[in-house]
N, C-alpha and C positions, 0 to 999 in steps of 0.2 A: 382818691381813696388810699392811705396807705395802706400796702399789705403786711401782715408780720410772720413768717414762717417758721416753727418752730420742727429739728429736729434733731433725731444724736439719743434717741430716748431709749427704754429698754430694761432690761432685768438683768440686776445684776446681786454676786453675791456680794454679804457685810465685806469692806473690807478692799471693796473691786472700785472700779476707775469708768467715769463715762465722760464724753465730749459733747456736750450739748449748741448745737448752733440757731443763729436768729440769723434768715434773711431779710433782710426787708427791700420793698421795692422805693424807688425815689431814694431823696437822698438824707432822710431822714434822721438815720443813726449818724451821721459825720454835722449833724444841726442841734442835736442834743445830748443830754445826756439819757445813757439808758437802761435799765435795770434788768436782772431778772429775779422772777417772781415764782409762787408756789404755790401750789393748795393740794391741805391732801385733805382726800373722805373727814368731810364733818366739821372740816375749822375752816377756818377765811382765808385769803388770801396773800401770801405774807412777801414782802421782798425780802431777797436774803442775798444781793448783791448787784452795786451799783458803780457805773463810770462816769465820771465828767472829765473829760478831753482826759487827761493820762492818770488824775485820782483814781481811786477806787477804796471802795469803803464794804466792806458785810456785817452780816446778822452773824450777832457772837455763837450761834450753833452750828455756824458752818469756816468760821474764820480757821483759817489755815490750814483748811480743804481744799473751799473752792477759789477757783480765780476766774476774775473776771475779766477778759480781751475785746477789745475789738478791733476790725481793717476801715476803715472808710473809706479806701477807696475800693473794695471789695460790698461795701453796704453789707458790711456780718460783725456780731458781736458775736462768743462764742464763752460758755461756764465750763471748765475743765473740772469737775468735781470728784478728788479721791476719800479715800477712806472712806466708802462712804458708809453709813447705817442707817437699818432697817426704817427709824424715821428720817430718812432722807424721801422716804415713796411719798410721792405727791406727781399732780401735772405740772409739767415747767412749764413757762412763760414770758415772751419777753413783750417789752413794753419800753416807752419813756419814761423816764425820771423825771416828774413826777408823770404816774399813768395817766395817760389820755388815748379818747378814741376808741376806736372797738382792739377787741382781744382776738387774738391768732388761738389754733385749735388747740396751742400746748402739745407737749410731745412728754409722755407717763416713761415717770422712773418709778423703775418697782425693784426695792432693795431686800432680798431675801435669799434664804440656803435652801 
């Protein structure tokens, strides 16, 4: 059973930054495209960024502000989030892209003054 553990969330003021980490058991990160997803209260889970090899893609809402990266040797994927906005408030999850299997607990990001 692959485990994905997200961390790095917290409370930040608008305009601030956070760096999320996703640690995976096994070698899933080196074998699959990976994505960061988020789910805001009352909304469906959405993909915000994905990385396939060295290619990256972003949702329009985060383009230019978020950066996804990976280290296959460390089985870790990161999401650097800059210029955060209140509408970025959500629980953030990582998973393969397309998503498969069970989801981790996620990490809460709250952007508020």
